C-alpha positions in Angstrom: 43.6 133.9 157.0 47.1 132.5 156.3 49.5 131.9 159.1 51.7 134.3 156.5 49.6 136.9 155.9 49.2 136.9 159.7 52.4 137.5 160.1 53.1 140.4 157.7 50.3 141.7 158.3 49.9 142.6 154.6 47.9 141.2 151.7 50.4 142.6 149.2 53.7 143.6 149.9 56.3 145.4 147.3 59.5 144.3 147.1 63.0 146.0 145.3 65.6 143.4 144.9 68.8 143.4 142.8 69.2 139.8 142.5 67.4 138.3 139.4 67.1 134.5 140.2 64.2 133.2 141.9 65.7 131.1 144.7 67.5 134.5 145.8 64.5 136.8 145.5 62.2 134.6 147.4 65.0 133.9 150.3 65.3 138.1 150.7 61.3 138.1 150.5 60.7 134.7 153.3 64.1 136.6 155.5 62.6 140.1 155.5 59.2 139.1 156.8 60.3 136.3 159.1 58.4 133.7 156.8 61.1 131.4 155.7 59.4 128.7 158.0 56.8 128.7 156.2 58.0 128.7 152.6 61.1 127.4 152.7 63.1 124.1 153.7 66.0 124.0 155.5 68.0 122.9 152.5 66.4 125.8 150.7 63.8 124.0 148.4 60.3 125.3 148.4 58.2 123.2 151.0 55.7 120.3 149.2 52.4 122.2 150.5 53.1 125.5 149.5 53.1 126.9 146.3 55.4 130.3 144.3 53.7 131.7 141.2 55.4 133.6 138.9 52.9 135.6 136.8 50.5 133.1 137.9 52.0 129.9 136.9 53.8 127.8 139.5 57.9 128.1 139.3 57.9 124.1 139.4 56.8 124.2 135.5 58.7 127.8 135.1 62.5 126.5 135.7 62.4 126.3 139.5 64.2 128.4 142.3 67.0 129.0 139.6 64.2 131.0 136.9 66.0 134.4 136.0 63.5 137.1 136.9 62.6 140.2 135.1 61.4 143.7 136.3 57.9 143.0 135.4 57.6 139.7 137.0 54.8 139.2 139.5 55.1 136.8 142.8 52.4 135.0 144.8 53.1 132.8 147.8 50.8 130.4 148.7 50.3 128.9 151.8 47.1 126.6 151.1 46.2 126.0 155.3 45.0 128.3 157.2 44.0 128.3 160.9 40.4 128.0 162.5 39.5 130.5 164.7 
């Protein structure tokens, strides 16, 4: 199980936001669940090993954090490293 999922305590969350840009929605999400240190750098970029998917596709190929989101978009935050217990 990932560190982010352990902190949040859920595998899926629903976020209602008035923000329309991916970067703004992502900031709301990581701030709400205190997982910013896992996914976002101090300069506001997605960490190199973290993945942010929009409708199953990497944000890197869709316009980055400036991507405009729509009501039916689905985001997935993927942190590929897990703790070994």
